[in-house]
C-alpha positions as CSV (number, residue, x, y, z in Angstrom):
1,M,-1.5,-2.6,33.9
2,G,-3.1,-4.4,31.0
3,E,-5.7,-2.8,28.8
4,A,-8.5,-5.0,29.8
5,S,-8.3,-4.0,33.4
6,H,-9.3,-0.4,32.8
7,P,-12.8,1.1,32.2
8,R,-13.1,1.9,28.6
9,A,-13.1,5.5,27.6
10,A,-16.3,6.4,25.9
11,A,-16.4,8.3,22.6
12,N,-18.7,11.2,22.1
13,P,-21.1,10.2,19.2
14,A,-21.7,13.9,18.3
15,A,-17.9,14.6,18.1
16,P,-16.7,15.8,14.7
17,G,-13.7,14.4,12.8
18,Q,-12.9,11.1,11.1
19,I,-10.0,9.1,9.7
20,N,-10.5,8.6,5.9
21,L,-8.8,5.7,4.2
22,V,-8.1,6.2,0.5
23,L,-6.6,3.5,-1.7
24,D,-4.7,4.3,-4.9
25,G,-3.2,1.1,-6.3
26,P,-0.4,0.0,-3.9
27,I,-0.6,3.2,-1.9
28,A,-3.0,3.8,1.0
29,T,-3.5,7.2,2.5
30,L,-4.9,7.8,6.0
31,H,-6.3,11.3,6.1
32,I,-6.7,12.9,9.6
33,S,-9.8,15.1,9.1
34,N,-11.2,17.4,11.8
35,P,-10.6,20.8,10.2
36,A,-12.7,22.8,12.6
37,R,-10.2,21.8,15.3
38,R,-7.0,21.8,13.3
39,N,-7.3,18.0,12.9
40,A,-7.3,17.3,16.6
41,L,-8.0,13.7,17.4
42,T,-11.2,12.6,19.1
43,V,-11.6,9.3,20.8
44,A,-13.6,8.1,17.8
45,M,-10.7,9.0,15.5
46,W,-8.2,7.1,17.7
47,H,-10.4,4.1,17.4
48,Q,-10.7,4.6,13.6
49,I,-6.9,4.6,13.4
50,T,-6.7,1.3,15.2
51,Q,-9.4,-0.2,12.9
52,S,-7.7,1.2,9.7
53,A,-4.3,-0.1,10.7
54,R,-5.6,-3.6,11.4
55,L,-7.5,-3.5,8.1
56,L,-4.4,-2.5,6.1
57,A,-2.4,-5.2,7.8
58,D,-4.6,-7.8,5.9
59,M,-4.3,-6.1,2.5
60,P,-1.4,-7.6,0.7
61,A,-1.9,-5.3,-2.3
62,V,-1.1,-2.3,-0.2
63,R,2.7,-1.7,-0.3
64,C,3.0,1.8,1.3
65,I,0.9,3.8,3.8
66,V,0.9,7.6,3.9
67,L,-0.4,9.4,7.0
68,R,-1.3,13.0,6.6
69,G,-3.8,15.7,7.7
70,V,-6.3,17.6,5.6
71,G,-6.3,21.3,4.8
72,G,-2.6,21.9,5.2
73,Q,-2.5,20.9,8.8
74,F,-1.2,17.6,10.2
75,C,-2.7,17.3,13.7
76,A,-3.0,19.6,16.7
77,G,-3.0,16.7,19.1
78,A,-5.8,15.2,21.1
79,D,-9.2,17.0,21.2
80,I,-9.0,18.9,24.5
81,S,-12.7,19.6,24.4
82,E,-13.3,15.9,25.2
83,M,-11.2,16.0,28.4
84,P,-14.1,16.8,30.8
85,T,-15.9,13.6,29.7
86,V,-13.3,11.1,28.6
87,R,-10.3,11.8,30.9
88,H,-11.5,13.7,33.9
89,D,-10.1,11.6,36.7
90,R,-7.5,8.8,37.3
91,A,-9.8,5.9,36.1
92,T,-11.0,7.6,32.9
93,G,-7.6,9.1,32.1
94,T,-5.9,5.8,32.5
95,A,-8.5,4.2,30.3
96,Y,-8.0,6.9,27.7
97,H,-4.3,6.3,27.4
98,E,-4.3,2.5,27.7
99,D,-7.5,1.6,25.8
100,V,-7.7,4.4,23.2
101,I,-4.3,5.8,22.3
102,R,-2.1,2.7,23.1
103,P,-4.0,0.3,20.7
104,A,-3.8,2.9,17.9
105,L,-0.1,3.4,18.2
106,T,0.4,-0.4,18.7
107,A,-1.5,-1.2,15.5
108,L,0.5,1.3,13.5
109,L,3.8,0.0,14.9
110,A,2.8,-3.6,14.2
111,L,2.3,-3.0,10.5
112,D,4.9,-4.8,8.3
113,K,4.4,-2.2,5.5
114,P,6.3,1.1,5.2
115,L,4.6,4.1,6.8
116,I,5.3,7.7,5.6
117,A,4.2,10.7,7.6
118,G,3.5,13.7,5.3
119,I,3.5,16.6,7.6
120,E,2.2,20.1,6.9
121,G,1.3,22.8,9.5
122,D,1.3,21.8,13.1
123,C,2.3,18.3,14.4
124,V,1.6,18.4,18.1
125,G,1.0,16.0,21.0
126,G,-0.9,13.0,19.7
127,G,0.0,14.0,16.1
128,L,3.7,13.8,17.1
129,E,3.0,10.3,18.6
130,L,1.5,9.2,15.3
131,T,4.5,10.4,13.3
132,A,6.8,8.5,15.8
133,C,5.1,5.3,14.5
134,C,6.2,6.0,10.9
135,D,9.3,4.8,9.1
136,L,9.8,8.0,7.1
137,R,8.8,11.5,8.2
138,V,8.8,14.3,5.6
139,A,7.5,17.9,6.1
140,N,7.1,21.1,4.2
141,N,9.1,24.0,5.5
142,D,6.1,25.6,7.3
143,A,5.6,22.5,9.6
144,R,6.0,22.9,13.4
145,F,6.5,20.2,16.0
146,G,5.9,20.1,19.7
147,A,4.5,18.3,22.7
148,P,3.5,21.0,25.3
149,V,1.7,18.6,27.5
150,L,3.6,19.5,30.7
151,H,2.3,23.0,30.3
152,K,-1.2,21.6,30.3
153,G,-0.6,19.6,33.5
154,F,0.3,16.1,32.4
155,P,3.3,14.2,31.0
156,L,3.3,11.7,28.2
157,A,1.8,8.4,29.3
158,P,4.4,5.6,29.7
159,F,3.8,3.8,26.4
160,E,3.6,7.1,24.5
161,W,6.9,8.2,26.0
162,Q,8.4,4.9,24.9
163,V,7.2,5.4,21.3
164,V,8.2,9.0,21.0
165,S,11.6,8.8,22.7
166,S,12.5,5.7,20.7
167,A,11.8,7.5,17.5
168,F,13.2,11.0,18.3
169,G,15.7,10.3,21.1
170,R,15.5,11.2,24.8
171,A,17.1,14.6,24.5
172,A,14.9,15.8,21.7
173,T,11.8,14.5,23.4
174,M,12.6,16.0,26.7
175,G,13.5,19.3,25.1
176,L,10.0,19.5,23.5
177,L,8.3,18.4,26.7
178,V,10.0,20.7,29.1
179,S,10.2,23.8,26.8
180,G,6.7,23.5,25.5
181,E,7.9,25.2,22.3
182,L,6.9,24.4,18.8
183,I,10.0,24.0,16.7
184,E,10.2,24.6,12.9
185,A,10.8,21.9,10.4
186,P,14.5,22.8,9.7
187,R,15.3,22.4,13.4
188,A,13.4,19.1,13.5
189,L,15.4,17.9,10.6
190,A,18.7,18.9,12.3
191,L,17.5,16.9,15.4
192,G,17.0,13.8,13.3
193,M,13.2,13.9,13.6
194,L,12.7,14.1,9.9
195,Q,14.3,12.7,6.7
196,H,13.3,15.5,4.4
197,V,12.0,19.1,4.5
198,W,10.5,20.3,1.2
199,P,9.2,23.7,0.1
200,R,5.4,24.0,0.2
201,A,5.2,24.5,-3.6
202,G,6.8,21.1,-4.3
203,F,5.5,19.1,-1.3
204,E,2.6,17.2,-3.0
205,W,4.6,15.8,-5.9
206,Q,7.7,15.1,-3.7
207,L,5.5,13.1,-1.2
208,A,3.7,11.3,-4.1
209,D,7.1,10.4,-5.7
210,L,8.4,9.1,-2.4
211,A,5.3,7.0,-1.8
212,R,5.6,5.6,-5.3
213,R,9.2,4.6,-4.8
214,V,8.6,3.1,-1.4
215,S,5.7,1.1,-2.8
216,Q,8.1,-0.6,-5.2
217,T,10.2,-2.3,-2.4
218,A,10.0,-6.0,-1.8
219,P,7.2,-6.8,0.7
220,A,8.9,-9.9,2.2
221,A,12.1,-8.0,2.8
222,V,10.3,-4.9,4.2
223,A,8.4,-7.2,6.6
224,V,11.6,-8.7,7.9
225,A,13.3,-5.2,8.2
226,K,10.4,-3.8,10.2
227,Q,10.3,-6.9,12.5
228,L,14.0,-6.6,13.1
229,A,13.5,-2.9,14.0
230,R,10.8,-3.9,16.5
231,G,13.0,-6.6,17.9
232,Q,10.3,-9.1,17.1
233,C,11.5,-11.2,14.1
234,P,10.9,-14.9,14.6
235,D,12.8,-15.8,11.4
236,P,15.2,-13.2,10.0
237,Y,16.0,-15.4,7.0
238,V,12.5,-16.2,5.9
239,F,12.9,-13.7,3.0
240,L,15.3,-16.2,1.4
241,D,12.3,-18.5,0.7
242,S,10.2,-15.8,-0.9
243,P,9.6,-15.1,-4.6
244,D,10.6,-11.5,-3.9
245,Y,14.2,-12.6,-3.2
246,R,14.4,-14.7,-6.4
247,E,12.8,-11.9,-8.4
248,G,15.2,-9.3,-7.1
249,I,18.3,-11.3,-8.0
250,L,16.9,-12.2,-11.4
251,A,16.0,-8.6,-12.2
252,F,19.4,-7.4,-11.2
253,L,21.1,-10.0,-13.4
254,E,18.7,-9.2,-16.3
255,R,19.2,-5.4,-15.8
256,R,15.5,-4.7,-15.4
257,A,13.2,-3.3,-12.8
258,P,11.9,-6.0,-10.4
259,H,8.3,-6.9,-10.1
260,F,7.7,-7.9,-6.4
261,G,4.8,-9.4,-4.8
262,K,4.1,-12.3,-7.2
263,P,3.0,-15.6,-5.7
């Protein structure tokens, strides 16, 4: 059913937690911040993710987006303390998944900019869903991953299943769901869920260096690559008309670093 057909899940105005957007030149960082609950996501925070993603979509100066948690934790999933008020029956539960979580994931997936998940600590449930929307996933060697929702009495909602299984594969996703276990970063790397696992001591500079390098890619080419990955590219050769394409070729011939994004 469409999102508009469901009663909207209400946010608790007294709920803690927020999504903080920090801009640093071409790199934007979305910080998941709810440290008292291991960065669990409240309804308000899901809405803030949607708003932040839509804002970043209209910021051409931003070339790379990093998603991470504060305090050495990524995200413990949805804030279970809200369940009695925001998803306590079929109507409110459907509204929660369709009108709160789905728009946030959709807004992240729709971004034509590279997304990096920088994962420390636990990445569980809704946190795992957020990382599934990212193009690159890197973690320190203390990170853990899981989706023990079946052990709490519910499966992944249909759209959330689609997002997670598309990113991690059916076998890995079902393994996490059915077992309910939290797997360590090296195992997640072996399953193809991550691109890199770095030691805690070097995680910050490794993540910063990766974001810097990603931010130097050609925006027009990145947009086409992401649209192709989504299966929603109206013109796969539009990059041939872009200044980025001409600059990339010229820089190669002149043996210099390209300067993308010029009008």
